[in-house]
C-alpha positions as CSV (number, residue, x, y, z in Angstrom):
1,M,-3.5,-15.0,27.4
2,K,-0.9,-11.9,27.4
3,E,-2.4,-8.5,27.1
4,I,-1.1,-7.3,23.9
5,N,-1.1,-3.4,22.5
6,K,-3.6,-3.4,20.0
7,E,-2.5,0.0,18.3
8,I,0.8,1.0,17.1
9,S,2.4,3.8,15.6
10,P,5.3,1.9,13.9
11,K,7.5,4.1,12.4
12,S,9.8,1.9,10.6
13,V,9.7,-1.7,9.1
14,L,11.6,-3.0,12.2
15,E,8.7,-1.9,14.2
16,I,6.3,-3.6,11.8
17,G,8.2,-6.8,11.8
18,Q,8.5,-6.7,15.9
19,Y,4.9,-6.4,15.9
20,I,3.9,-8.8,13.3
21,R,6.3,-11.2,15.7
22,T,4.3,-10.2,19.1
23,I,1.1,-11.2,17.4
24,R,1.9,-14.1,15.3
25,K,2.8,-15.7,18.8
26,W,0.0,-13.9,20.7
27,H,-2.1,-16.2,17.9
28,G,0.5,-19.2,19.0
29,M,1.3,-19.5,15.7
30,T,5.1,-20.6,14.0
31,Q,6.9,-18.9,11.1
32,D,5.8,-21.6,9.0
33,E,2.1,-21.8,10.1
34,L,1.9,-18.1,9.2
35,C,3.6,-18.6,5.6
36,G,1.4,-21.5,4.8
37,I,-1.8,-19.2,5.7
38,S,-0.5,-15.9,3.8
39,G,1.0,-17.9,1.2
40,V,4.6,-16.2,1.5
41,S,7.6,-17.9,2.1
42,R,9.4,-18.2,6.2
43,R,12.3,-16.5,4.4
44,F,10.2,-13.4,3.9
45,I,8.4,-13.7,7.2
46,S,11.8,-14.0,8.9
47,E,13.2,-11.0,6.9
48,L,9.8,-9.1,7.9
49,E,10.1,-9.7,11.3
50,N,13.6,-8.8,11.7
51,G,12.9,-5.5,9.8
52,K,14.6,-5.8,6.3
53,T,13.8,-2.6,4.8
54,T,12.9,-3.8,1.2
55,A,10.1,-6.1,1.9
56,E,7.6,-5.6,-0.5
57,I,4.5,-3.6,1.2
58,G,1.7,-5.8,-0.9
59,K,3.1,-8.9,1.1
60,I,3.2,-7.1,4.4
61,L,-0.1,-5.8,4.0
62,H,-1.3,-9.2,3.0
63,V,0.7,-10.5,6.1
64,L,-1.0,-8.3,8.3
65,K,-4.5,-9.0,7.1
66,C,-4.0,-12.7,7.9
67,I,-2.9,-12.0,11.3
68,G,-6.1,-10.1,11.6
69,C,-4.7,-6.2,11.6
70,D,-5.0,-3.5,9.3
71,I,-2.6,-0.6,8.8
72,K,-4.4,3.1,9.4
73,L,-2.9,6.2,7.7
74,R,-3.5,9.5,8.8
75,L,-2.9,12.9,8.4
76,R,-0.2,14.4,10.7
């Protein structure tokens, strides 16, 4: 199995989307399968993975949870 970066510090919605795509594919999951377990539309997943900046943060957090990821915030 391909090694993946288990921790990132995303600086944009695009970086979050790219990471979600990487993890989804690492799990061997299609966009449709991720939609099925997260309850969001395929369009939302597609737009998220492509960095659409209007994506709803609540849905993003839910999708991340469904693929086994958390967001960690820290004070700089």
